[in-house]
N, CA, C and O atoms as a GROMACS GRO file, in nm:
protein
  352
    1MET      N    1  10.247  11.281  10.807
    1MET     CA    2  10.133  11.189  10.798
    1MET      C    3  10.062  11.191  10.662
    1MET      O    4  10.035  11.088  10.600
    2ILE      N    5  10.035  11.309  10.621
    2ILE     CA    6   9.953  11.328  10.497
    2ILE      C    7  10.039  11.286  10.378
    2ILE      O    8   9.986  11.224  10.286
    3SER      N    9  10.177  11.318  10.375
    3SER     CA   10  10.255  11.267  10.270
    3SER      C   11  10.270  11.120  10.270
    3SER      O   12  10.288  11.061  10.164
    4GLY      N   13  10.263  11.054  10.395
    4GLY     CA   14  10.264  10.916  10.401
    4GLY      C   15  10.141  10.850  10.328
    4GLY      O   16  10.148  10.748  10.258
    5LYS      N   17  10.027  10.922  10.355
    5LYS     CA   18   9.897  10.878  10.304
    5LYS      C   19   9.896  10.887  10.148
    5LYS      O   20   9.842  10.799  10.081
    6LEU      N   21   9.952  10.984  10.098
    6LEU     CA   22   9.963  11.006   9.961
    6LEU      C   23  10.052  10.901   9.889
    6LEU      O   24  10.023  10.853   9.780
    7CYS      N   25  10.174  10.867   9.966
    7CYS     CA   26  10.254  10.766   9.909
    7CYS      C   27  10.190  10.628   9.909
    7CYS      O   28  10.218  10.542   9.826
    8LEU      N   29  10.109  10.612   9.998
    8LEU     CA   30  10.036  10.472  10.014
    8LEU      C   31   9.930  10.462   9.914
    8LEU      O   32   9.892  10.350   9.878
    9LEU      N   33   9.874  10.577   9.862
    9LEU     CA   34   9.770  10.566   9.755
    9LEU      C   35   9.831  10.498   9.631
    9LEU      O   36   9.761  10.428   9.558
   10LYS      N   37   9.963  10.519   9.608
   10LYS     CA   38  10.021  10.479   9.488
   10LYS      C   39  10.063  10.326   9.496
   10LYS      O   40  10.087  10.260   9.395
   11SER      N   41  10.069  10.273   9.629
   11SER     CA   42  10.115  10.136   9.647
   11SER      C   43  10.000  10.043   9.580
   11SER      O   44   9.880  10.068   9.583
   12LYS      N   45  10.058   9.937   9.523
   12LYS     CA   46   9.987   9.834   9.457
   12LYS      C   47   9.967   9.716   9.537
   12LYS      O   48   9.885   9.631   9.501
   13ILE      N   49  10.038   9.702   9.648
   13ILE     CA   50  10.035   9.584   9.730
   13ILE      C   51   9.967   9.613   9.859
   13ILE      O   52  10.012   9.702   9.932
   14ASN      N   53   9.858   9.541   9.893
   14ASN     CA   54   9.782   9.552  10.018
   14ASN      C   55   9.843   9.465  10.120
   14ASN      O   56   9.850   9.344  10.101
   15THR      N   57   9.890   9.524  10.231
   15THR     CA   58   9.945   9.452  10.345
   15THR      C   59   9.868   9.478  10.469
   15THR      O   60   9.782   9.566  10.469
   16THR      N   61   9.893   9.410  10.573
   16THR     CA   62   9.827   9.441  10.702
   16THR      C   63   9.872   9.566  10.759
   16THR      O   64   9.801   9.638  10.830
   17TYR      N   65  10.001   9.591  10.723
   17TYR     CA   66  10.058   9.719  10.774
   17TYR      C   67   9.969   9.843  10.708
   17TYR      O   68   9.929   9.939  10.773
   18LEU      N   69   9.949   9.824  10.575
   18LEU     CA   70   9.880   9.939  10.499
   18LEU      C   71   9.742   9.952  10.554
   18LEU      O   72   9.694  10.065  10.569
   19PHE      N   73   9.674   9.840  10.585
   19PHE     CA   74   9.534   9.854  10.633
   19PHE      C   75   9.530   9.919  10.777
   19PHE      O   76   9.439   9.995  10.810
   20ARG      N   77   9.634   9.883  10.860
   20ARG     CA   78   9.624   9.942  10.992
   20ARG      C   79   9.671  10.086  10.985
   20ARG      O   80   9.623  10.168  11.063
   21PHE      N   81   9.762  10.120  10.894
   21PHE     CA   82   9.799  10.269  10.878
   21PHE      C   83   9.683  10.341  10.833
   21PHE      O   84   9.654  10.451  10.880
   22LYS      N   85   9.611  10.280  10.740
   22LYS     CA   86   9.484  10.364  10.696
   22LYS      C   87   9.382  10.391  10.811
   22LYS      O   88   9.323  10.498  10.825
   23ARG      N   89   9.369  10.296  10.881
   23ARG     CA   90   9.267  10.312  11.005
   23ARG      C   91   9.321  10.408  11.103
   23ARG      O   92   9.248  10.494  11.155
   24ALA      N   93   9.452  10.395  11.132
   24ALA     CA   94   9.516  10.486  11.234
   24ALA      C   95   9.523  10.629  11.172
   24ALA      O   96   9.524  10.724  11.251
   25PHE      N   97   9.527  10.651  11.049
   25PHE     CA   98   9.543  10.774  10.984
   25PHE      C   99   9.426  10.869  11.020
   25PHE      O  100   9.444  10.986  11.054
   26TYR      N  101   9.298  10.807  11.011
   26TYR     CA  102   9.177  10.880  11.032
   26TYR      C  103   9.160  10.915  11.182
   26TYR      O  104   9.108  11.022  11.214
   27VAL      N  105   9.204  10.826  11.275
   27VAL     CA  106   9.206  10.855  11.418
   27VAL      C  107   9.298  10.963  11.446
   27VAL      O  108   9.264  11.053  11.523
   28ILE      N  109   9.421  10.963  11.385
   28ILE     CA  110   9.510  11.066  11.425
   28ILE      C  111   9.467  11.201  11.366
   28ILE      O  112   9.486  11.305  11.429
   29LEU      N  113   9.410  11.200  11.249
   29LEU     CA  114   9.361  11.321  11.191
   29LEU      C  115   9.250  11.381  11.272
   29LEU      O  116   9.251  11.502  11.295
   30LEU      N  117   9.150  11.300  11.320
   30LEU     CA  118   9.045  11.346  11.410
   30LEU      C  119   9.106  11.401  11.542
   30LEU      O  120   9.074  11.512  11.585
   31TYR      N  121   9.193  11.320  11.604
   31TYR     CA  122   9.263  11.370  11.727
   31TYR      C  123   9.331  11.508  11.716
   31TYR      O  124   9.324  11.596  11.801
   32GLY      N  125   9.404  11.514  11.593
   32GLY     CA  126   9.478  11.641  11.565
   32GLY      C  127   9.378  11.765  11.547
   32GLY      O  128   9.402  11.877  11.592
   33LEU      N  129   9.269  11.730  11.479
   33LEU     CA  130   9.177  11.846  11.461
   33LEU      C  131   9.103  11.883  11.604
   33LEU      O  132   9.067  11.999  11.627
   34LEU      N  133   9.084  11.786  11.691
   34LEU     CA  134   9.028  11.807  11.825
   34LEU      C  135   9.125  11.897  11.899
   34LEU      O  136   9.085  11.996  11.960
   35ILE      N  137   9.250  11.865  11.895
   35ILE     CA  138   9.354  11.934  11.969
   35ILE      C  139   9.370  12.068  11.908
   35ILE      O  140   9.395  12.164  11.982
   36GLY      N  141   9.358  12.083  11.771
   36GLY     CA  142   9.373  12.212  11.706
   36GLY      C  143   9.258  12.304  11.745
   36GLY      O  144   9.282  12.423  11.765
   37PHE      N  145   9.141  12.256  11.756
   37PHE     CA  146   9.014  12.331  11.790
   37PHE      C  147   9.006  12.367  11.941
   37PHE      O  148   8.921  12.444  11.986
   38GLY      N  149   9.101  12.306  12.018
   38GLY     CA  150   9.104  12.350  12.158
   38GLY      C  151   9.018  12.252  12.246
   38GLY      O  152   8.991  12.287  12.361
   39CYS      N  153   8.975  12.139  12.200
   39CYS     CA  154   8.902  12.050  12.280
   39CYS      C  155   8.995  11.992  12.390
   39CYS      O  156   8.960  11.974  12.506
   40PHE      N  157   9.113  11.967  12.341
   40PHE     CA  158   9.226  11.918  12.433
   40PHE      C  159   9.338  12.006  12.436
   40PHE      O  160   9.433  11.982  12.362
   41PRO      N  161   9.339  12.106  12.516
   41PRO     CA  162   9.447  12.202  12.506
   41PRO      C  163   9.582  12.141  12.554
   41PRO      O  164   9.591  12.069  12.654
   42ILE      N  165   9.683  12.176  12.475
   42ILE     CA  166   9.821  12.127  12.515
   42ILE      C  167   9.872  12.202  12.634
   42ILE      O  168   9.925  12.142  12.728
   43LEU      N  169   9.856  12.323  12.632
   43LEU     CA  170   9.906  12.399  12.751
   43LEU      C  171   9.787  12.465  12.816
   43LEU      O  172   9.757  12.580  12.783
   44PRO      N  173   9.718  12.399  12.908
   44PRO     CA  174   9.600  12.458  12.974
   44PRO      C  175   9.641  12.570  13.071
   44PRO      O  176   9.747  12.563  13.134
   45PHE      N  177   9.561  12.667  13.079
   45PHE     CA  178   9.576  12.776  13.167
   45PHE      C  179   9.503  12.768  13.292
   45PHE      O  180   9.501  12.862  13.372
   46ASN      N  181   9.445  12.658  13.312
   46ASN     CA  182   9.369  12.630  13.434
   46ASN      C  183   9.465  12.590  13.536
   46ASN      O  184   9.567  12.527  13.510
   47LYS      N  185   9.424  12.634  13.670
   47LYS     CA  186   9.516  12.593  13.783
   47LYS      C  187   9.496  12.451  13.836
   47LYS      O  188   9.574  12.401  13.917
   48SER      N  189   9.387  12.388  13.788
   48SER     CA  190   9.362  12.261  13.837
   48SER      C  191   9.463  12.153  13.794
   48SER      O  192   9.496  12.147  13.676
   49ILE      N  193   9.509  12.075  13.878
   49ILE     CA  194   9.606  11.984  13.838
   49ILE      C  195   9.551  11.872  13.756
   49ILE      O  196   9.621  11.822  13.667
   50GLU      N  197   9.429  11.828  13.780
   50GLU     CA  198   9.371  11.726  13.708
   50GLU      C  199   9.353  11.757  13.564
   50GLU      O  200   9.370  11.670  13.479
   51ILE      N  201   9.320  11.879  13.533
   51ILE     CA  202   9.307  11.922  13.391
   51ILE      C  203   9.442  11.920  13.334
   51ILE      O  204   9.457  11.869  13.222
   52LYS      N  205   9.546  11.970  13.400
   52LYS     CA  206   9.680  11.974  13.338
   52LYS      C  207   9.726  11.829  13.309
   52LYS      O  208   9.783  11.802  13.203
   53VAL      N  209   9.700  11.734  13.408
   53VAL     CA  210   9.740  11.599  13.382
   53VAL      C  211   9.669  11.530  13.265
   53VAL      O  212   9.730  11.463  13.181
   54PHE      N  213   9.531  11.553  13.263
   54PHE     CA  214   9.459  11.512  13.147
   54PHE      C  215   9.505  11.558  13.012
   54PHE      O  216   9.504  11.481  12.916
   55SER      N  217   9.546  11.687  13.005
   55SER     CA  218   9.599  11.740  12.881
   55SER      C  219   9.731  11.686  12.851
   55SER      O  220   9.765  11.668  12.734
   56LEU      N  221   9.814  11.656  12.956
   56LEU     CA  222   9.947  11.588  12.924
   56LEU      C  223   9.917  11.442  12.872
   56LEU      O  224   9.970  11.402  12.769
   57ILE      N  225   9.842  11.373  12.936
   57ILE     CA  226   9.814  11.231  12.891
   57ILE      C  227   9.755  11.240  12.752
   57ILE      O  228   9.803  11.164  12.668
   58THR      N  229   9.660  11.318  12.715
   58THR     CA  230   9.608  11.325  12.582
   58THR      C  231   9.712  11.357  12.476
   58THR      O  232   9.710  11.297  12.369
   59THR      N  233   9.805  11.452  12.503
   59THR     CA  234   9.899  11.489  12.424
   59THR      C  235  10.006  11.375  12.396
   59THR      O  236  10.053  11.356  12.284
   60LEU      N  237  10.041  11.304  12.504
   60LEU     CA  238  10.126  11.186  12.489
   60LEU      C  239  10.057  11.060  12.417
   60LEU      O  240  10.125  10.982  12.350
   61ILE      N  241   9.936  11.047  12.433
   61ILE     CA  242   9.868  10.948  12.347
   61ILE      C  243   9.871  10.980  12.207
   61ILE      O  244   9.894  10.894  12.122
   62TYR      N  245   9.847  11.109  12.176
   62TYR     CA  246   9.855  11.145  12.041
   62TYR      C  247   9.997  11.132  11.973
   62TYR      O  248  10.010  11.099  11.855
   63LEU      N  249  10.095  11.159  12.052
   63LEU     CA  250  10.232  11.142  12.003
   63LEU      C  251  10.262  10.995  11.982
   63LEU      O  252  10.328  10.960  11.884
   64PHE      N  253  10.217  10.910  12.066
   64PHE     CA  254  10.227  10.768  12.059
   64PHE      C  255  10.160  10.714  11.943
   64PHE      O  256  10.219  10.630  11.875
   65LEU      N  257  10.041  10.754  11.912
   65LEU     CA  258   9.962  10.718  11.789
   65LEU      C  259  10.040  10.761  11.662
   65LEU      O  260  10.044  10.685  11.566
   66ILE      N  261  10.096  10.869  11.660
   66ILE     CA  262  10.174  10.913  11.545
   66ILE      C  263  10.294  10.829  11.523
   66ILE      O  264  10.326  10.790  11.411
   67TYR      N  265  10.364  10.800  11.635
   67TYR     CA  266  10.489  10.708  11.629
   67TYR      C  267  10.449  10.579  11.571
   67TYR      O  268  10.510  10.533  11.474
   68GLY      N  269  10.335  10.511  11.634
   68GLY     CA  270  10.309  10.377  11.593
   68GLY      C  271  10.257  10.379  11.437
   68GLY      O  272  10.283  10.288  11.359
   69SER      N  273  10.186  10.488  11.406
   69SER     CA  274  10.155  10.486  11.263
   69SER      C  275  10.265  10.499  11.158
   69SER      O  276  10.260  10.439  11.050
   70LEU      N  277  10.364  10.580  11.194
   70LEU     CA  278  10.488  10.596  11.116
   70LEU      C  279  10.563  10.460  11.114
   70LEU      O  280  10.620  10.425  11.011
   71LYS      N  281  10.564  10.387  11.218
   71LYS     CA  282  10.624  10.264  11.231
   71LYS      C  283  10.565  10.168  11.134
   71LYS      O  284  10.639  10.099  11.064
   72LEU      N  285  10.424  10.160  11.126
   72LEU     CA  286  10.357  10.080  11.034
   72LEU      C  287  10.379  10.114  10.891
   72LEU      O  288  10.382  10.026  10.805
   73PHE      N  289  10.395  10.243  10.862
   73PHE     CA  290  10.418  10.300  10.717
   73PHE      C  291  10.564  10.252  10.683
   73PHE      O  292  10.583  10.212  10.568
   74TYR      N  293  10.664  10.252  10.768
   74TYR     CA  294  10.791  10.200  10.743
   74TYR      C  295  10.793  10.058  10.720
   74TYR      O  296  10.861  10.014  10.628
   75LYS      N  297  10.722   9.979  10.798
   75LYS     CA  298  10.722   9.833  10.783
   75LYS      C  299  10.652   9.792  10.650
   75LYS      O  300  10.689   9.693  10.588
   76HIS      N  301  10.556   9.866  10.613
   76HIS     CA  302  10.492   9.837  10.484
   76HIS      C  303  10.599   9.852  10.369
   76HIS      O  304  10.613   9.766  10.283
   77PHE      N  305  10.668   9.959  10.374
   77PHE     CA  306  10.758   9.977  10.268
   77PHE      C  307  10.884   9.884  10.274
   77PHE      O  308  10.947   9.858  10.172
   78GLN      N  309  10.917   9.837  10.396
   78GLN     CA  310  11.022   9.737  10.393
   78GLN      C  311  10.964   9.604  10.336
   78GLN      O  312  11.033   9.538  10.259
   79PHE      N  313  10.846   9.564  10.369
   79PHE     CA  314  10.785   9.452  10.302
   79PHE      C  315  10.772   9.464  10.163
   79PHE      O  316  10.807   9.369  10.094
   80GLU      N  317  10.728   9.567  10.110
   80GLU     CA  318  10.720   9.592   9.963
   80GLU      C  319  10.856   9.586   9.892
   80GLU      O  320  10.869   9.537   9.779
   81LYS      N  321  10.958   9.639   9.963
   81LYS     CA  322  11.105   9.621   9.908
   81LYS      C  323  11.142   9.481   9.905
   81LYS      O  324  11.204   9.441   9.807
   82LYS      N  325  11.113   9.403   9.996
   82LYS     CA  326  11.153   9.258  10.012
   82LYS      C  327  11.088   9.178   9.893
   82LYS      O  328  11.151   9.091   9.834
   83LEU      N  329  10.960   9.211   9.860
   83LEU     CA  330  10.884   9.152   9.759
   83LEU      C  331  10.938   9.192   9.623
   83LEU      O  332  10.939   9.110   9.531
   84PHE      N  333  10.982   9.314   9.608
   84PHE     CA  334  11.041   9.365   9.480
   84PHE      C  335  11.183   9.302   9.457
   84PHE      O  336  11.223   9.278   9.343
   85ILE      N  337  11.257   9.277   9.565
   85ILE     CA  338  11.381   9.208   9.555
   85ILE      C  339  11.363   9.069   9.522
   85ILE      O  340  11.435   9.018   9.435
   86SER      N  341  11.267   8.994   9.586
   86SER     CA  342  11.252   8.858   9.567
   86SER      C  343  11.191   8.822   9.422
   86SER      O  344  11.214   8.712   9.371
   87LYS      N  345  11.114   8.920   9.357
   87LYS     CA  346  11.070   8.899   9.220
   87LYS      C  347  11.179   8.914   9.114
   87LYS      O  348  11.169   8.854   9.008
   88SER      N  349  11.291   8.999   9.142
   88SER     CA  350  11.397   9.007   9.046
   88SER      C  351  11.491   8.902   9.049
   88SER      O  352  11.585   8.901   8.969
   0.00000   0.00000   0.00000
């Protein structure tokens, strides 16, 4: 994700995909930090089934956000490539 962000800083073309990727990047970064600090444990040691389900749902949402963000990143570069081909 961070390498994608660095690649997009070099991009001269602003697209909707780029705008949405930038917004999603900060949400994913915040979410990752919260998981890293233990606010949303991935493997809870609690016996409560509700806490385990909540942790599973939180982790799945995080993975879904990463997947969606990488898809936006890929679509931006596809669009940029099409523009480059059409200009030549």
